[in-house]
C-alpha positions in Angstrom: 113.2 119.2 146.9 111.6 118.2 149.9 107.7 117.8 150.5 105.3 120.9 151.4 102.6 120.9 154.1 99.7 123.1 153.3 96.9 124.1 155.2 94.0 125.9 154.2 92.2 127.3 157.4 88.6 127.6 156.3 85.5 129.0 158.6 83.4 125.4 158.0 86.3 122.9 156.8 90.3 122.6 157.2 92.2 121.4 154.3 95.5 119.7 154.5 97.9 118.9 151.8 101.1 117.3 150.7 102.9 118.9 148.2 106.2 118.5 146.0 107.0 120.8 143.5 103.9 121.9 142.7 102.0 118.4 142.8 99.1 117.2 144.9 99.9 113.7 146.5 97.9 113.6 149.3 94.9 115.9 150.8 93.0 115.4 154.3 90.2 117.6 156.1 88.4 117.9 159.4 85.6 120.0 160.5 86.6 123.4 161.4 85.5 124.5 165.3 86.3 128.1 164.1 84.2 129.8 166.4 85.9 128.2 169.5 89.5 129.4 168.3 92.4 128.3 166.4 94.6 127.0 169.5 91.8 124.5 170.4 92.1 122.8 166.8 95.8 122.5 166.7 96.1 119.4 168.2 93.7 117.6 165.9 95.7 119.2 162.9 98.6 118.4 164.4 97.3 114.4 164.4 95.8 115.1 161.1 99.7 116.1 159.4 101.1 113.1 161.5 98.7 110.7 159.8 99.2 112.0 156.5 103.5 112.0 156.9 102.6 108.7 157.9 100.6 107.1 155.3 102.9 108.3 152.8 106.2 106.9 154.6 107.2 110.1 155.7 108.8 112.0 158.5 109.3 115.9 159.7 112.9 115.2 157.9 111.4 115.2 154.6 109.5 118.5 154.9 111.0 121.6 153.6 108.0 123.7 155.5 104.3 124.5 156.1 102.4 127.0 154.2 99.1 128.1 155.8 96.2 130.2 154.1 94.1 131.8 157.2 90.5 133.7 156.5 91.5 136.7 158.4 94.2 139.8 157.7 97.7 138.7 158.1 101.2 140.0 158.5 102.9 137.6 155.6 106.1 139.2 156.7 106.2 138.0 160.2 103.8 135.4 159.6 101.0 136.6 162.4 97.5 136.8 161.9 96.3 140.7 162.5 92.6 140.6 162.6 90.0 138.1 162.3 85.9 138.0 161.5 84.2 135.9 164.0 86.4 133.0 162.7 89.4 131.9 164.9 89.2 135.0 167.0 92.4 133.8 168.9 94.5 134.0 165.5 96.5 136.9 166.6 97.9 135.2 169.8 98.3 132.1 168.8 102.1 131.5 167.5 102.0 129.2 164.6 105.6 129.3 163.7 106.5 128.3 167.1 104.2 125.8 167.1 105.2 124.2 163.6 108.7 124.7 164.4 108.2 122.7 167.8 106.3 120.2 166.5 108.2 119.3 163.1 111.4 121.7 163.1 110.5 123.4 159.7 109.4 126.7 159.1 106.0 128.2 158.7 104.5 130.8 156.5 101.3 132.5 156.6 99.1 134.3 153.9 95.8 135.3 153.8 93.5 132.6 152.4 92.5 134.4 149.0 96.1 135.8 148.0 96.9 132.1 148.6 94.5 131.0 146.2 95.5 133.3 143.5 99.2 132.3 143.8 97.5 128.9 143.4 95.6 129.6 140.1 98.3 131.9 138.9 101.4 129.5 138.9 99.3 126.3 138.2 95.3 127.1 137.1 93.4 129.6 135.5 95.6 132.3 135.0 98.6 131.1 134.4 98.8 133.1 131.4 98.2 136.3 133.0 100.0 138.7 135.9 97.3 141.0 136.3 94.4 139.5 138.1 91.9 140.0 140.4 90.4 136.3 142.3 87.0 136.5 144.2 86.0 133.5 146.1 82.3 133.4 147.4 81.6 130.8 150.2 80.8 131.6 153.7 82.1 135.2 153.3 83.9 136.7 150.4 87.3 137.5 149.5 89.2 139.0 147.3 93.4 139.1 146.1 94.7 140.9 143.4 97.9 140.6 141.5 99.5 143.6 139.6 102.3 143.1 137.3 102.9 139.8 138.7 103.2 141.3 142.7 100.7 140.5 145.2 99.2 143.9 146.4 99.6 143.8 150.1 99.6 147.6 151.7 101.3 149.0 154.4 98.5 147.0 156.9 98.2 144.0 154.8 94.9 144.9 153.6 94.8 146.3 150.0 93.2 143.9 148.0 91.7 142.0 150.5 88.4 143.7 151.5 86.9 143.6 148.3 83.9 141.7 150.1 83.2 144.6 151.7 82.8 147.3 149.2 79.6 148.6 149.8 76.9 148.0 146.9 74.0 149.2 149.0 74.2 152.3 151.5 70.8 150.9 152.3 71.7 147.3 153.0 72.2 145.0 156.2 75.1 145.8 158.5 77.7 143.3 157.6 79.9 141.5 160.4 83.2 143.9 159.7 80.8 146.7 160.5 79.7 148.6 157.3 76.4 149.2 155.5 75.5 146.7 152.2 78.8 145.1 152.1 78.4 142.8 148.7 79.1 140.0 151.3 76.3 141.3 153.6 73.8 141.2 150.6 74.6 137.9 148.9 77.1 135.4 150.9 76.4 132.3 152.9 76.2 133.2 156.0 73.8 136.1 155.2 71.6 133.9 152.8 69.0 131.9 155.4 68.0 135.5 156.9 67.7 136.9 153.0 65.0 133.9 152.2 63.5 134.2 155.3 63.0 137.4 156.0 61.2 137.8 153.1 57.2 138.6 152.6 56.6 135.7 150.2 58.9 132.8 152.1 55.8 130.7 153.7 54.4 130.7 150.1 57.8 129.4 148.7 59.1 126.1 148.1 62.0 127.2 150.4 59.9 127.1 153.4 59.9 123.3 152.8 64.0 122.9 152.5 65.6 121.7 155.7 69.1 123.9 154.9 69.0 126.9 153.6 71.9 127.3 150.8 72.7 128.0 147.7 72.3 124.7 146.6 68.7 124.8 147.3 68.4 128.1 146.1 69.5 127.1 142.9 67.3 124.2 142.7 64.6 126.1 143.3 65.1 128.8 141.0 65.6 126.0 138.3 62.0 124.6 139.5 60.6 128.3 138.9 60.2 129.1 142.5 59.6 133.0 142.5 61.1 133.9 145.6 64.2 131.5 145.0 64.7 133.6 141.2 64.5 137.2 143.2 66.7 136.5 145.6 69.3 134.4 143.2 69.0 137.6 140.9 69.4 140.2 143.6 72.6 138.1 144.6 74.1 138.3 140.8 73.5 141.9 140.9 75.5 142.3 144.1 78.3 140.4 143.0 78.3 142.1 139.6 78.2 145.4 141.4 81.0 144.1 143.6 83.5 142.8 140.9 83.1 146.0 138.7 84.1 148.1 141.7 87.0 146.3 142.2 87.3 146.0 138.1 87.4 149.8 138.8 89.8 149.9 141.7 92.9 147.3 140.8 92.6 147.1 137.1 92.9 143.7 136.4 92.8 142.0 132.5 91.4 138.4 134.2 88.9 138.2 137.2 88.9 134.4 138.2 85.8 133.5 140.5 86.8 130.4 143.4 84.2 129.4 146.3 82.1 126.4 146.7 79.4 128.4 144.7 80.8 128.0 141.5 79.4 124.3 141.1 76.5 126.6 139.6 79.2 128.3 137.0 76.9 127.1 134.3 74.1 129.6 135.8 76.7 132.5 137.0 79.3 133.0 134.3 76.9 134.1 131.8 74.8 136.5 134.0 78.2 138.2 135.2 80.0 138.4 132.3 77.1 140.3 130.6 76.5 142.5 133.6 80.0 143.5 133.8 80.8 143.7 129.9 77.6 146.5 130.2 78.9 148.5 132.9 82.6 148.0 133.7 84.1 151.1 132.7 87.7 149.5 130.7 88.2 151.2 127.5 90.8 149.3 126.8 88.7 145.8 126.2 86.5 143.5 127.9 88.1 142.1 131.2 87.9 137.8 130.9 85.8 136.5 133.5 86.8 132.3 134.3 86.3 129.8 137.2 88.9 129.0 139.5 90.7 125.5 138.0 91.2 124.2 141.3 88.4 125.9 143.2 88.8 123.5 146.2 92.4 123.3 146.5 94.1 126.4 144.9 94.9 127.4 148.3 97.1 124.3 148.8 98.7 124.9 145.6 99.4 128.3 146.6 100.9 127.6 149.8 103.2 125.0 148.6 104.3 127.8 145.7 104.6 130.4 148.6 106.9 127.9 150.7 109.0 127.5 147.8 109.6 131.0 147.1 110.3 131.6 150.8 112.9 129.5 151.4 114.8 130.3 147.8 114.9 133.8 148.9 116.5 133.0 152.3 119.4 131.0 150.0 
């Protein structure tokens, strides 16, 4: 079996992995310039891929394919980007398949980033024992993906299961980047958090006002130090996340929910609260949904890309 290049096109960081048979051999990353588009990023991305091949004494002949996870809606049948949300907005007009073939002579397979991470956790991580999964990633935005009876849920327009972050949890809430009102993402995501903090009347009297960066690390630290505003906003976020996850449980009927994203570094704080809220409020007469953290919170999409490439190539043979 040849090697696979896996690319995770995040809004802030692009991760690149070299894998073989489910093993992550090497990885690198570069800062994303997602607001400037995807095509401008491709030359630097190609250099990093060539570098990782050279470092591992490999050439393009050693590649079976490239798997790309993208933070937007993807037609995985034709490997095209369908829609973006203020990240890589030239994606739909960018020919990634042609780029990969021209540069390395190998096929490229594309999938939504949340689905790719779900594949990685299903095959190699926290979801290995389960064929009915919901994965929710909390970060710059909030993504979701669903596996039902061992099959990815995609839908006619390739958006089924992917828009859990845009379930409404506050119909009096903030207008989201997607155009909806009060989405989970618009209430409690990394992009929304600084506004949520600064708009609060108690901001000037809060220890948060002295923070250089108003991110979730700052929020958790100040809440742990008993700052009242930080505690209130953290509770707001936990409530929004639990409400969104409960709606997704009702919609997709999973046996397990896997939580991923950088914010899960604070899982010790997050998980007990979410478990309590979900166990109290989710209507699941068959039993309790298992809530777990991702085994590979930083690399699940890379593992998923390797699995996807190999499955697609097997299907062609």
